[in-house]
C-alpha positions as CSV (number, residue, x, y, z in Angstrom):
1,M,62.5,34.1,274.7
2,I,62.1,36.6,271.7
3,S,58.6,36.5,270.2
4,E,57.7,37.1,266.6
5,Q,55.8,40.4,267.2
6,E,58.7,41.9,269.0
7,A,60.9,41.7,266.0
8,V,61.1,45.5,265.4
9,P,64.5,46.8,264.1
10,V,66.4,48.8,266.6
11,T,67.8,51.6,265.1
12,D,68.9,55.0,266.2
13,E,66.3,56.4,263.6
14,V,63.5,54.3,265.2
15,L,63.8,54.3,268.7
16,A,65.7,57.5,269.0
17,T,63.2,59.3,267.3
18,G,63.2,63.0,268.2
19,F,67.2,63.2,267.9
20,D,69.6,64.4,265.7
21,V,71.1,61.0,264.6
22,R,73.4,62.3,262.5
23,S,75.1,64.6,265.1
24,G,74.4,62.1,268.1
25,V,72.8,64.9,270.1
26,G,69.2,65.8,270.9
27,F,67.5,68.5,272.8
28,D,64.9,68.1,275.8
29,T,62.1,70.0,274.5
30,R,59.8,70.0,277.8
31,A,59.4,73.2,279.3
32,G,62.6,74.8,280.3
33,G,64.4,72.3,278.3
34,G,67.3,72.9,275.9
35,R,69.8,70.8,277.8
36,A,71.9,68.4,275.3
37,I,71.0,65.0,275.5
38,R,73.2,62.3,273.9
39,T,71.5,59.8,271.6
40,P,72.0,56.0,272.9
41,K,74.0,54.0,270.1
42,T,72.3,51.1,268.8
43,A,74.2,48.8,270.5
44,E,73.3,50.3,273.6
45,L,69.5,50.1,272.8
46,V,70.2,46.2,272.0
47,A,71.6,45.8,275.4
48,R,68.8,47.6,277.0
49,K,66.2,45.2,275.4
50,L,68.3,42.4,276.4
51,R,68.8,43.7,280.0
52,R,65.0,44.0,280.5
53,M,64.4,40.6,279.4
54,I,66.8,39.3,282.1
55,V,65.2,41.4,284.7
56,D,61.6,40.1,283.8
57,G,62.9,36.5,283.5
58,E,62.6,36.0,279.9
59,L,65.9,35.1,280.2
60,K,66.9,33.1,283.2
61,D,70.1,32.7,284.8
62,G,72.0,30.0,283.4
63,D,70.4,30.3,279.8
64,H,72.4,30.8,276.8
65,L,71.5,33.9,274.4
66,P,70.1,32.8,271.0
67,H,72.3,32.4,268.5
68,E,74.0,35.8,266.8
69,A,72.0,35.3,263.5
70,S,68.9,34.8,265.2
71,L,69.6,38.1,267.2
72,M,71.0,40.0,264.4
73,E,67.6,39.1,262.2
74,H,65.3,40.0,265.5
75,F,67.0,43.6,266.0
76,S,67.9,44.4,262.4
77,V,71.7,44.9,263.5
78,S,75.1,44.0,262.2
79,R,77.0,41.6,263.8
80,P,79.6,44.1,265.3
81,T,76.8,46.0,266.9
82,L,75.4,42.9,268.5
83,R,79.0,41.9,269.8
84,E,79.2,45.6,270.9
85,A,76.0,45.0,273.2
86,V,76.9,41.9,274.2
87,R,79.9,43.7,275.9
88,V,78.3,46.2,277.5
89,L,76.1,43.0,279.3
90,E,79.4,41.2,279.8
91,A,81.2,44.7,281.8
92,E,77.9,44.5,283.9
93,R,78.3,40.9,284.7
94,L,75.0,39.9,283.1
95,V,76.6,37.6,280.9
96,E,79.5,35.2,280.6
97,V,81.3,34.8,277.1
98,R,83.8,31.7,276.7
99,R,86.0,32.7,274.0
100,G,86.0,29.7,271.4
101,S,82.5,28.1,272.5
102,R,80.0,27.2,270.5
103,S,77.2,27.9,272.9
104,G,77.4,31.6,273.1
105,A,77.0,34.1,275.9
106,R,75.3,32.7,279.0
107,I,73.3,34.7,281.4
108,C,74.8,34.8,284.9
109,V,72.6,37.1,287.2
110,P,74.7,38.4,289.6
111,G,74.5,38.5,293.2
112,P,75.6,41.2,296.0
113,E,79.3,40.2,295.5
114,V,79.2,42.4,292.0
115,V,78.5,45.7,293.9
116,A,80.2,44.8,296.9
117,R,83.9,45.3,295.6
118,P,82.7,49.0,294.4
119,A,81.2,49.8,297.4
120,S,84.1,48.5,299.7
121,L,86.5,50.8,297.3
122,L,84.2,53.8,297.5
123,L,84.0,53.3,301.5
124,E,87.8,53.1,301.3
125,L,88.0,56.4,299.2
126,A,85.8,58.1,302.0
127,G,88.1,56.8,304.9
128,A,85.0,55.2,306.1
129,T,85.6,53.4,309.9
130,V,84.5,49.9,311.1
131,A,82.3,52.1,313.4
132,D,80.4,53.4,310.1
133,V,79.6,50.0,308.9
134,Y,78.4,48.9,312.3
135,V,76.0,51.7,312.4
136,A,74.5,50.8,309.1
137,R,74.3,47.3,309.9
138,E,72.5,48.3,313.3
139,A,69.9,50.1,311.1
140,V,69.5,47.2,308.5
141,E,69.5,43.9,311.0
142,P,66.7,44.6,313.6
143,A,64.5,45.8,310.9
144,A,65.1,42.5,308.9
145,A,64.6,40.6,312.2
146,R,60.9,42.1,312.7
147,L,60.1,41.4,308.7
148,L,61.4,37.7,309.3
149,A,59.3,37.2,312.3
150,E,56.4,38.3,310.6
151,N,56.7,36.8,307.1
152,G,59.2,34.2,307.3
153,S,58.9,30.7,306.6
154,E,59.6,27.5,308.9
155,E,62.0,26.6,306.7
156,A,63.8,30.0,306.8
157,F,63.6,29.3,310.9
158,D,65.0,26.1,310.7
159,E,67.9,27.2,308.2
160,L,69.0,29.5,310.9
161,E,68.5,26.8,313.8
162,R,71.1,24.7,311.8
163,L,73.3,27.4,311.9
164,V,73.0,28.1,315.7
165,D,72.9,23.9,316.5
166,E,75.8,22.7,314.1
167,T,77.7,25.2,312.1
168,I,78.5,27.9,314.9
169,P,79.4,25.0,317.6
170,S,82.1,23.4,314.7
171,S,83.4,26.8,313.7
172,F,84.1,27.8,317.4
173,A,85.9,24.2,317.8
174,D,88.1,24.7,314.6
175,G,88.8,28.4,315.0
176,T,86.5,29.9,312.4
177,F,83.6,31.1,314.7
178,G,84.0,34.6,313.5
179,Q,83.2,33.8,309.8
180,A,80.1,31.6,311.1
181,A,78.7,34.3,313.0
182,A,78.9,36.9,310.2
183,M,77.6,34.4,307.7
184,F,74.5,33.9,310.6
185,H,73.8,37.7,310.3
186,L,74.1,37.7,306.8
187,R,71.4,34.6,306.1
188,M,69.2,36.3,308.7
189,V,68.8,39.4,306.6
190,Q,68.6,37.5,303.6
191,L,65.7,35.4,305.0
192,A,63.5,38.4,305.5
193,G,62.9,38.3,302.1
194,N,63.7,42.1,301.3
195,S,65.8,42.5,298.4
196,S,67.1,46.0,299.6
197,L,67.9,45.3,303.2
198,S,69.5,42.0,301.3
199,L,71.6,43.7,299.1
200,I,72.8,46.2,301.7
201,A,73.9,43.6,303.9
202,G,75.6,41.5,301.2
203,M,78.0,44.9,300.3
204,L,78.8,45.1,303.9
205,H,79.4,41.5,304.6
206,E,83.0,41.0,303.3
207,I,84.0,43.8,305.8
208,Y,82.1,42.9,308.7
209,E,83.4,39.5,308.0
210,R,87.1,40.1,307.9
211,H,86.9,42.4,311.0
212,T,84.9,39.9,313.1
213,M,87.4,37.2,312.4
214,N,90.3,39.4,313.3
215,V,88.6,40.5,316.7
216,T,87.6,36.6,317.5
217,R,91.2,35.8,316.9
218,E,92.7,38.4,318.9
219,S,90.1,37.9,321.8
220,M,90.9,33.9,321.5
221,Q,94.4,34.2,321.8
222,R,94.3,37.0,324.5
223,D,91.9,35.3,327.2
224,A,90.5,31.8,325.8
225,E,88.1,31.5,328.9
226,K,86.5,35.3,328.4
227,Y,86.2,34.3,324.5
228,E,84.3,31.1,325.4
229,D,81.9,33.1,327.8
230,H,81.1,35.5,324.8
231,Y,80.8,32.9,322.3
232,K,78.1,31.3,325.0
233,V,76.3,34.5,325.4
234,F,76.1,34.8,321.5
235,V,74.5,31.9,321.0
236,R,72.1,32.3,323.6
237,S,71.2,35.5,322.1
238,Q,70.7,33.7,318.9
239,R,68.6,31.0,320.5
240,K,66.5,33.5,321.9
241,L,66.0,35.4,318.6
242,I,65.0,31.9,316.9
243,R,62.0,31.4,319.7
244,L,60.9,35.2,318.8
245,L,60.8,34.3,315.1
246,R,58.9,31.1,315.3
247,A,56.5,33.0,317.8
248,R,55.8,35.6,315.0
249,D,56.9,38.4,317.6
250,G,58.0,40.9,315.2
251,E,58.5,43.7,317.8
252,G,60.0,41.3,320.0
253,A,62.5,40.0,317.5
254,F,63.4,43.9,316.6
255,T,63.9,45.0,320.2
256,H,66.2,41.9,321.2
257,W,68.1,42.2,318.0
258,Q,69.0,46.0,318.8
259,K,70.1,44.8,321.8
260,H,72.1,42.3,320.7
261,M,73.4,44.3,318.0
262,A,74.3,47.2,320.8
263,A,75.9,44.2,322.6
264,A,77.9,43.1,320.0
265,R,79.1,46.5,318.9
266,E,80.8,46.9,322.4
267,L,82.6,43.5,321.7
268,V,83.5,44.0,318.2
269,V,83.8,47.7,317.7
270,G,84.9,48.7,321.3
271,G,88.5,50.3,321.0
272,R,88.7,49.9,317.7
273,E,86.2,52.8,316.3
274,D,88.8,54.4,314.3
275,V,89.7,51.3,312.2
276,E,89.5,52.0,308.8
277,V,87.9,49.8,306.2
278,R,91.1,50.1,303.8
279,D,93.2,48.5,306.6
280,I,90.6,45.9,307.1
281,L,90.5,44.8,303.3
282,D,94.1,45.1,303.1
């Protein structure tokens, strides 16, 4: 929480030293400078400080911000300035404000879904195809498999095994195998413990999930027997991955999952390379 020693007035004059506060413009004084720099508004400076407290864990998911009066005194700012700072954080999905609530703004640490929709929109605007998305996943997942084998916990391996033993068979029975298969891929990356890989996987998850669901539905309707054969191959491959993970064979897990992704690409993307992301998300 906020400590007394940090209670320094957050004003343009104090924190934007070197800027012409009256004009709102400063100049880069480094060699070769001269580029105009906009002075941050006081509300932006307050938002920056609160954002850092969230990132550092001083304010945790589910916590409520201190009362307005406390924050106004701490930052030496007016109520309108403080509320503008909170609106900045609300727009970033870092806080949730319930109108009329007496408890104030609540911290809500965002997940990959916050960037997934804007990222999907950018892919749509760029005319990206499902083949583009799959190439990205082929770069991410084998690397995650190696990390998971080398650093993963037994609890992580147990979770993946439960997906293979329970969730995926039941999904095959009720016609939602595509969704469960996509979840296995996502959780495998997330359990590897690399935040950057997890973020990328989370951003691409909805696209991959929807496409996989469409493909498995079509396959089941077209040739149920062949669809079941593919399902059995998929599960055997998952079980082999889990054996490699438990054996801490990072290179083996990497190589196996590369082959798995290449084989899956033929089934999921083959003949559909030109399907665009915007068609999947419509």
